[in-house]
C-alpha positions as CSV (number, residue, x, y, z in Angstrom):
1,M,164.8,110.9,151.3
2,T,167.4,113.3,149.8
3,Y,168.2,113.6,145.8
4,Q,171.7,112.2,146.6
5,D,169.9,109.3,148.7
6,L,167.4,108.9,145.8
7,I,170.2,108.7,142.8
8,N,172.0,106.3,144.7
9,S,169.4,104.0,145.8
10,K,170.3,101.3,142.9
11,A,173.4,101.2,140.7
12,T,171.2,102.6,137.5
13,V,168.4,105.0,138.5
14,L,166.0,106.9,136.0
15,V,164.5,110.4,137.1
16,E,161.9,111.8,135.6
17,F,161.1,115.4,136.2
18,Y,157.7,116.3,135.2
19,A,154.8,119.0,135.8
20,S,151.2,118.0,136.3
21,W,150.0,120.7,134.0
22,C,152.4,119.7,131.3
23,P,150.4,117.8,128.1
24,H,153.9,115.8,127.2
25,C,154.4,114.7,130.7
26,R,151.1,113.4,130.8
27,R,151.8,111.6,127.6
28,M,154.8,110.1,129.3
29,M,153.6,109.2,132.8
30,P,152.1,105.6,131.6
31,V,155.3,105.4,129.2
32,V,157.4,105.6,132.4
33,E,154.8,103.3,134.5
34,Q,155.6,100.6,132.0
35,I,159.2,101.2,132.2
36,R,159.2,100.8,135.9
37,E,157.2,97.7,135.5
38,L,159.7,96.1,132.9
39,L,162.8,96.9,135.3
40,G,161.4,95.5,138.2
41,D,164.4,95.4,141.0
42,R,166.7,96.0,138.3
43,A,167.0,99.8,138.3
44,D,164.9,102.2,140.4
45,V,162.6,104.9,138.6
46,Y,161.6,108.2,140.1
47,Q,159.0,110.9,139.0
48,L,159.4,114.4,140.6
49,D,157.0,116.9,140.4
50,V,159.1,120.0,139.2
51,D,156.4,122.5,141.2
52,E,157.0,120.3,144.6
53,N,160.8,119.9,144.2
54,K,161.9,123.8,143.1
55,A,165.2,123.3,144.8
56,T,165.8,120.1,143.2
57,V,164.9,121.3,139.8
58,D,167.6,124.4,140.5
59,E,170.3,122.5,141.6
60,V,170.2,119.6,139.0
61,G,169.6,122.1,136.1
62,V,166.3,121.4,134.8
63,Q,165.1,123.9,132.1
64,S,162.3,122.0,130.4
65,M,159.7,119.1,131.0
66,P,159.5,116.1,130.9
67,T,163.3,115.6,131.6
68,F,164.7,112.3,132.0
69,I,167.9,111.6,133.5
70,I,169.5,108.5,133.9
71,Y,172.5,108.0,137.1
72,S,175.0,105.3,136.9
73,H,176.5,104.9,140.5
74,G,175.2,108.1,141.7
75,K,176.7,110.1,138.6
76,E,175.0,111.6,135.9
77,V,175.2,109.7,132.7
78,W,172.5,110.6,130.3
79,R,170.0,113.5,130.0
80,R,167.0,114.1,127.4
81,S,164.1,116.4,127.6
82,G,161.0,116.2,125.8
83,E,158.6,113.2,124.6
84,M,160.2,109.9,123.3
85,D,159.6,106.3,122.6
86,G,159.3,104.1,125.4
87,E,161.7,101.4,123.8
88,V,164.1,104.1,123.4
89,L,164.3,105.1,127.0
90,L,163.9,101.6,128.2
91,G,166.7,100.7,126.0
92,K,168.8,103.7,127.4
93,V,168.2,102.7,131.0
94,E,169.4,98.9,130.0
95,S,172.5,100.2,128.3
96,Y,173.9,101.6,131.7
97,M,173.0,98.7,133.8
98,N,175.8,96.4,135.1
């Protein structure tokens, strides 16, 4: 699956770019998993390891981890880097759902 396929897999898609060695990313892992469960089939949630997806990281312009990007109908509508409250992130995803 290409990155374009991934961001077009549903009307609303959340992508997290993370690194296994990043402490902030490790703290966000259970938060992102909970968001995935709460959203169910209403939106797709993907987590991409920056070390395994270097070309995509360069293409998308990710500079710090974790970076969260929300896509609506394949277009980037929101981006934020760093740790954040799960409810805030969930609310942000839901605000872009049609």
